[in-house]
C-alpha positions as CSV (number, residue, x, y, z in Angstrom):
1,M,27.6,31.7,-6.6
2,K,29.5,30.1,-3.8
3,T,28.0,27.0,-2.3
4,V,28.2,25.6,1.2
5,K,29.9,22.3,0.5
6,F,28.6,18.9,2.0
7,R,29.6,18.6,5.6
8,E,29.2,16.2,8.6
9,I,26.9,18.4,10.7
10,A,28.0,18.5,14.3
11,D,24.4,17.8,15.4
12,N,23.8,15.1,12.9
13,P,20.2,14.4,12.5
14,T,20.8,10.7,12.9
15,A,22.1,11.2,16.3
16,S,18.6,11.7,17.5
17,L,17.4,8.4,15.8
18,S,18.1,4.9,16.3
19,G,17.7,1.6,14.4
20,E,15.8,1.3,11.2
21,S,14.9,5.2,11.0
22,A,18.5,6.2,11.4
23,I,19.6,3.7,8.6
24,L,17.2,5.1,6.3
25,L,18.1,8.6,6.8
26,N,21.8,7.8,6.4
27,L,21.0,5.9,3.1
28,A,19.0,9.0,2.0
29,R,21.9,11.2,2.8
30,T,24.1,9.3,0.6
31,P,24.0,10.4,-3.1
32,L,23.1,7.8,-5.6
33,N,26.2,5.7,-7.0
34,A,28.3,7.2,-4.1
35,E,30.0,4.7,-1.6
36,I,27.9,4.1,1.5
37,S,29.7,4.8,4.8
38,P,31.3,1.9,6.9
39,E,29.4,3.1,9.9
40,T,26.0,2.7,8.0
41,C,27.2,-0.6,6.7
42,A,28.0,-1.7,10.2
43,S,24.6,-0.5,11.3
44,I,22.9,-2.7,8.5
45,R,25.1,-5.8,9.7
46,E,23.5,-5.6,13.0
47,D,20.3,-6.9,14.1
48,V,17.9,-4.8,11.9
49,N,14.1,-5.1,11.7
50,W,13.8,-5.3,8.1
51,S,10.1,-5.2,8.2
52,D,10.1,-1.8,10.1
53,L,12.7,-0.6,7.6
54,I,10.7,-1.5,4.5
55,I,7.5,-0.1,6.0
56,V,9.0,3.2,6.9
57,S,10.6,3.6,3.6
58,H,7.4,2.8,1.8
59,N,5.3,5.3,4.0
60,H,8.0,8.1,3.3
61,G,8.0,7.2,-0.4
62,V,11.4,6.2,-0.8
63,L,11.2,2.5,-1.1
64,P,12.9,2.6,-4.7
65,L,15.8,4.4,-3.1
66,L,16.2,1.9,-0.4
67,Y,16.5,-0.9,-3.0
68,K,19.0,1.0,-5.0
69,Q,21.2,1.6,-2.0
70,L,20.9,-2.0,-0.6
71,H,21.4,-3.4,-3.9
72,S,24.9,-1.5,-4.1
73,L,25.7,-3.2,-0.7
74,G,25.0,-6.7,-2.0
75,S,24.4,-9.8,-0.1
76,T,27.5,-9.5,1.9
77,V,25.9,-6.9,3.8
78,V,22.2,-7.3,3.3
79,P,20.6,-10.8,3.6
80,Q,19.7,-12.3,0.1
81,H,15.9,-12.8,0.9
82,I,15.6,-9.2,1.8
83,L,17.2,-8.1,-1.4
84,D,14.8,-10.3,-3.2
85,Y,11.8,-9.1,-1.5
86,V,12.7,-5.5,-1.9
87,K,13.4,-6.2,-5.6
88,V,10.0,-7.4,-6.2
89,R,8.6,-4.2,-4.6
90,Y,11.0,-2.1,-6.8
91,C,10.1,-3.8,-10.0
92,S,6.2,-3.6,-9.2
93,N,6.6,0.2,-8.6
94,A,8.7,0.5,-11.8
95,L,5.9,-1.2,-13.9
96,A,3.3,1.0,-12.2
97,N,5.4,4.0,-13.2
98,F,5.9,3.1,-16.7
99,Y,2.1,2.5,-17.0
100,L,1.4,6.0,-15.6
101,A,4.0,7.5,-18.0
102,Q,2.3,5.9,-21.0
103,E,-1.1,7.3,-19.7
104,L,0.5,10.7,-19.2
105,L,1.6,10.9,-22.9
106,Q,-2.0,10.0,-23.9
107,L,-3.3,12.7,-21.7
108,L,-0.9,15.2,-23.2
109,N,-1.7,14.2,-26.7
110,L,-5.6,14.8,-25.7
111,F,-4.8,18.3,-24.4
112,Q,-2.7,19.2,-27.5
113,S,-5.0,17.9,-30.0
114,N,-7.8,20.3,-28.3
115,Q,-5.4,23.4,-28.3
116,V,-4.9,23.4,-24.5
117,A,-1.5,24.2,-23.1
118,A,-0.6,21.6,-20.4
119,I,2.4,21.1,-18.3
120,P,3.0,17.9,-16.2
121,Y,4.9,18.0,-13.0
122,K,5.8,15.7,-10.2
123,G,5.1,12.1,-11.3
124,P,6.9,10.8,-14.1
125,V,8.5,13.9,-15.2
126,L,10.1,14.5,-11.9
127,A,11.4,10.9,-11.7
128,V,13.2,11.4,-15.0
129,S,14.4,14.8,-14.3
130,A,15.5,14.4,-10.8
131,Y,16.7,10.6,-10.9
132,G,17.2,9.9,-14.4
133,S,14.9,6.8,-14.2
134,L,11.3,6.2,-14.0
135,S,11.9,3.4,-11.6
136,L,13.5,5.4,-8.7
137,R,10.7,7.5,-7.7
138,Q,7.5,6.4,-5.8
139,F,4.3,7.8,-7.1
140,L,0.7,6.8,-7.5
141,D,-1.0,9.5,-9.5
142,L,-0.4,12.2,-12.3
143,D,-0.3,15.9,-12.0
144,I,-1.1,18.4,-14.8
145,L,-1.2,22.2,-14.6
146,V,-3.1,24.3,-17.1
147,D,-4.1,28.0,-17.3
148,W,-7.1,29.0,-15.3
149,R,-8.8,30.1,-18.6
150,D,-8.6,26.5,-19.8
151,Y,-9.4,24.9,-16.4
152,D,-13.2,24.4,-17.2
153,R,-12.6,23.2,-20.7
154,S,-10.0,20.7,-19.5
155,K,-12.3,19.3,-17.1
156,K,-14.9,18.8,-19.7
157,L,-12.3,17.2,-21.9
158,L,-11.5,14.6,-19.2
159,L,-14.9,14.0,-18.5
160,S,-15.7,13.3,-22.2
161,D,-12.7,11.0,-22.2
162,G,-14.0,8.7,-19.4
163,F,-12.6,10.2,-16.4
164,Q,-15.0,10.6,-13.2
165,L,-14.6,13.8,-10.9
166,S,-14.0,12.7,-7.5
167,A,-13.3,15.9,-5.7
168,D,-13.3,19.7,-6.8
169,C,-11.2,22.1,-5.0
170,E,-10.6,25.9,-5.8
171,W,-7.2,25.1,-7.1
172,E,-7.3,21.6,-8.3
173,S,-9.7,18.8,-9.3
174,H,-9.2,15.1,-8.6
175,F,-10.2,12.7,-11.3
176,I,-10.2,8.8,-11.5
177,S,-9.4,7.2,-14.9
178,S,-12.1,5.3,-16.7
179,S,-10.4,2.0,-15.7
180,G,-10.1,3.1,-12.0
181,G,-6.3,2.4,-12.4
182,Y,-5.2,5.8,-11.2
183,C,-5.9,9.1,-10.2
184,L,-5.3,12.6,-12.0
185,D,-4.8,16.0,-10.3
186,L,-5.7,18.9,-12.8
187,H,-4.5,21.9,-11.3
188,Q,-5.2,25.6,-12.3
189,G,-2.9,26.6,-9.4
190,L,-0.1,25.1,-7.2
191,T,-1.7,25.6,-3.8
192,P,-4.8,26.4,-2.2
193,R,-5.7,30.2,-1.6
194,I,-5.0,30.0,2.1
195,F,-1.4,29.0,1.2
196,P,-1.0,31.3,-1.9
197,Y,1.9,31.5,-4.3
198,S,1.0,33.3,-7.5
199,I,3.1,31.8,-10.1
200,E,1.5,32.7,-13.5
201,F,1.0,29.8,-15.9
202,S,1.7,32.1,-18.8
203,N,5.3,32.7,-17.4
204,L,5.7,28.9,-16.5
205,W,4.5,28.1,-20.2
206,Q,6.9,30.8,-21.7
207,R,9.9,29.5,-19.9
208,R,9.1,25.8,-20.3
209,S,11.6,23.5,-21.6
210,K,11.2,19.9,-23.2
211,M,12.3,16.5,-22.0
212,V,12.0,12.9,-23.5
213,L,9.5,10.4,-21.7
214,C,9.5,6.9,-22.9
215,G,11.0,8.3,-26.2
216,E,8.4,10.9,-26.6
217,P,9.3,14.7,-26.2
218,V,7.1,16.3,-23.5
219,P,6.9,19.9,-22.3
220,T,8.1,20.4,-18.7
221,L,8.9,23.1,-16.3
222,S,12.2,25.1,-16.7
223,D,14.9,23.9,-14.2
224,E,14.5,27.1,-11.9
225,D,10.6,26.8,-11.9
226,S,10.9,23.1,-11.1
227,L,13.3,23.9,-8.0
228,L,11.1,26.7,-6.8
229,I,7.9,24.7,-7.0
230,L,9.8,21.6,-5.2
231,C,10.5,24.1,-2.5
232,V,6.9,25.3,-2.2
233,Q,5.7,21.5,-2.1
234,V,8.1,20.9,0.9
235,A,6.7,23.9,2.7
236,K,3.1,23.1,1.9
237,D,3.6,19.4,3.3
238,T,5.3,20.7,6.2
239,W,2.6,23.3,6.7
240,E,0.1,20.4,6.7
241,K,2.1,18.2,8.9
242,R,2.4,15.5,6.4
243,S,6.0,15.7,5.4
244,R,7.6,12.9,3.8
245,L,11.3,12.1,3.2
246,A,10.7,11.6,-0.5
247,K,9.9,15.3,-0.9
248,V,13.2,16.3,0.7
249,C,15.2,13.5,-1.4
250,D,13.5,14.9,-4.6
251,L,14.9,18.4,-3.9
252,A,18.3,17.1,-3.1
253,Q,18.5,14.9,-6.0
254,F,17.1,17.5,-8.4
255,L,19.9,19.9,-7.1
256,H,22.4,17.1,-7.8
257,E,21.4,16.6,-11.1
258,H,21.0,20.3,-12.0
259,P,24.1,22.0,-10.9
260,G,23.9,24.9,-13.6
261,L,21.0,26.6,-11.9
262,N,20.6,30.3,-12.5
263,W,20.5,31.3,-8.6
264,E,20.4,34.9,-9.3
265,W,17.3,34.6,-11.3
266,L,15.9,32.1,-8.8
267,L,16.2,34.5,-5.9
268,T,15.0,37.5,-7.9
269,E,11.8,35.5,-8.8
270,A,11.2,34.1,-5.3
271,T,11.3,37.4,-3.9
272,R,9.0,38.8,-6.6
273,I,6.3,36.1,-5.8
274,G,6.8,36.4,-2.0
275,A,8.6,33.0,-1.7
276,R,12.1,34.0,-0.7
277,G,11.5,32.6,2.8
278,T,10.0,29.4,1.4
279,L,13.1,28.9,-0.9
280,S,15.4,29.5,2.1
281,F,13.4,27.2,4.5
282,A,13.1,24.3,2.0
283,L,16.7,24.4,1.1
284,T,18.0,24.7,4.7
285,L,15.8,21.8,5.6
286,A,17.2,19.7,3.1
287,H,20.6,20.8,3.7
288,D,20.3,19.9,7.5
289,L,18.6,16.6,6.8
290,L,20.5,15.4,3.8
291,G,23.6,17.5,3.7
292,I,23.1,18.9,0.1
293,P,25.0,22.0,-0.9
294,I,23.2,25.1,-1.0
295,P,23.9,28.8,-2.2
296,A,25.9,30.6,0.4
297,E,23.7,33.5,0.2
298,I,20.9,31.2,1.4
299,S,22.8,30.0,4.2
300,I,23.7,33.6,5.3
301,R,20.3,34.7,5.0
302,V,19.0,32.0,7.4
303,K,21.7,32.8,10.0
304,H,20.5,36.2,10.0
305,D,16.7,35.4,9.8
306,R,15.9,34.2,13.3
307,S,12.5,33.3,12.1
308,I,13.4,31.0,9.4
309,A,16.2,29.6,11.4
310,S,14.0,28.7,14.2
311,L,11.4,27.3,11.8
312,V,14.0,25.0,10.3
313,A,15.3,23.8,13.6
314,Q,11.6,23.1,14.8
315,V,10.6,21.3,11.6
316,R,13.8,19.2,11.6
317,N,13.1,17.8,15.0
318,E,9.5,17.3,14.2
319,F,10.4,15.6,11.1
320,I,12.8,13.2,12.8
321,V,10.0,12.6,15.1
322,Q,7.5,11.8,12.3
323,L,10.3,9.7,10.7
324,C,10.0,7.4,13.8
325,A,6.3,7.5,14.0
326,R,5.8,6.7,10.4
327,A,7.2,3.2,11.2
328,S,4.1,2.4,13.2
329,G,1.7,4.3,11.1
330,S,1.1,7.0,13.6
331,C,1.2,10.9,12.9
332,R,0.4,13.7,15.1
333,P,-2.4,15.8,14.0
334,V,-1.7,19.6,13.2
335,S,-3.8,22.2,14.9
336,I,-5.0,25.6,13.3
337,S,-2.7,27.6,15.7
338,E,0.3,25.6,14.4
339,Q,-0.6,26.3,10.8
340,A,-1.1,30.0,11.5
341,R,2.4,30.2,13.2
342,F,4.2,28.4,10.4
343,H,2.6,30.5,7.9
344,S,3.4,33.6,9.5
345,Q,7.1,32.7,10.0
346,L,7.6,31.4,6.4
347,R,5.9,34.3,4.4
348,E,7.8,37.6,4.3
349,R,4.9,39.9,2.9
350,F,2.1,40.9,4.8
351,R,-0.5,40.2,2.0
352,D,0.7,36.6,1.9
353,K,0.2,36.1,5.5
354,L,-3.2,37.7,5.5
355,P,-5.2,34.7,3.8
356,Y,-4.6,32.5,6.5
357,H,-5.6,35.0,9.3
358,L,-8.7,35.7,7.4
359,E,-9.6,32.0,7.0
360,P,-11.7,31.9,10.1
361,L,-13.9,34.9,8.8
362,R,-14.1,33.4,5.4
363,R,-15.6,30.1,6.9
364,F,-18.0,32.2,9.1
365,L,-19.2,34.1,6.1
366,E,-19.6,30.8,4.0
367,R,-21.6,29.3,6.9
368,L,-23.7,32.4,7.0
369,F,-24.6,32.8,3.4
370,I,-24.1,29.6,1.5
371,P,-27.6,27.9,1.4
372,N,-28.3,24.2,2.2
373,A,-31.3,21.9,1.9
374,R,-32.8,23.4,5.1
375,D,-32.9,26.8,3.5
376,H,-34.7,25.4,0.5
377,S,-37.3,23.7,2.6
378,F,-37.7,26.9,4.7
379,L,-39.0,28.9,1.7
380,S,-39.8,27.4,-1.7
381,L,-38.6,29.6,-4.6
382,P,-38.9,29.2,-8.2
383,E,-35.5,28.2,-9.8
384,A,-35.2,31.8,-11.3
385,L,-35.0,33.2,-7.9
386,H,-32.7,30.6,-6.2
387,C,-29.9,33.3,-6.1
388,L,-32.0,34.9,-3.2
389,Y,-31.4,31.8,-0.9
390,G,-28.0,33.4,-0.1
391,L,-30.0,36.2,1.5
392,I,-32.7,34.0,3.0
393,R,-30.3,31.8,4.8
394,P,-29.3,34.4,7.4
395,L,-33.0,35.2,8.0
396,R,-33.6,31.6,8.5
397,L,-30.7,31.3,10.9
398,V,-32.1,34.2,13.0
399,Y,-35.4,32.5,13.1
400,D,-34.1,29.1,13.9
401,Y,-31.7,30.1,16.5
402,L,-33.1,33.3,18.0
403,L,-36.7,34.2,17.1
404,H,-38.1,30.5,17.4
405,P,-36.3,29.8,20.7
406,L,-37.4,33.1,22.1
407,A,-41.0,32.4,21.0
408,Q,-41.0,29.1,22.7
409,A,-39.5,30.4,26.0
410,L,-42.2,33.2,26.1
411,R,-45.0,30.6,25.5
412,L,-43.5,28.3,28.2
413,S,-43.3,31.4,30.8
414,H,-46.9,32.5,29.7
415,R,-48.2,28.9,30.3
416,T,-46.3,28.6,33.7
417,N,-47.6,32.1,34.9
418,H,-51.2,30.9,33.9
419,Q,-50.8,27.7,35.8
420,G,-49.7,29.5,38.8
421,E,-52.6,31.8,39.1
């Protein structure tokens, strides 16, 4: 399949930036081991606020990539004390990544010994798969995907191994290791139900491949599944208004390292699960921001799909604003209406758009029927009948917010009339 080659975009995204953010995006647009442009070198030689550059690169999860690019320039362009400082941060991140990789191997052995099929993704496996090195990606936790049928058993395994459950969502559970040294996200799905992508674990497991991590073979997603999930992650973070440059760099670098992707299968599978728009959106965003080659079919589709094209343009502009804002640690909160609009533009199938539009109704029903402590104190029932609290709660709400205030108003009115006589 033909690809749109790297081009200097006429409306270059760095034209909207200045200073440190522009330098960072230019460095991110330069493939690893490629020559950095003279214009970028000239910008670095000028009066750079190195503190801001380091902060924004860390906040966007690309500090290791910043070090890699600055190191290639050397002290003739970058002050030596800056190189030394960023190297310390880089080495610290590399040691933490190696530690997490070792922990991941132990976890996979735990699951395997208990006959639980588990696939690690993001974290160490993505660092090796996309960058060829554990040290070039910035991550703080581990992510493991299991079949929903093994989800409860997997949680019990982790608890018996000393992990502490810190949060439990419908699609993932967050654990803290016994030492408190790291967090583990156990997934039975890739996204929450409000942002649904039904990628069946059995298919992922059947298509899985193997990679070598710290000298040990581990299961990993196929290249095509990895790319599709990377696109979903870019879309999910954009939907939540917490985009980071690292996610787009992951996608760009993965494409660079895996040129032999089966694009025909990818487009077919994306259509099957309702992610064709997501695939087009994420690849086009990465193309516009970082200049990566993308399939011509994707480029043509976006040109003829005004919804995706306008969404990419909007998100690209917002991304640049966030890139500047991240330097000061500020980030604009996202509204529910913005999430709904993004969801509707991105998804091509009505049944995929529906969950978000039904979310207010779901929350209303939860508030109406899910009991709390006040319902238990309103009427004491034996444990065997606790299931009835879901029916008692709406009655209690009617009493608290309608009957009781009405009775009080009637008593007050009666007392006022009696005093008047």
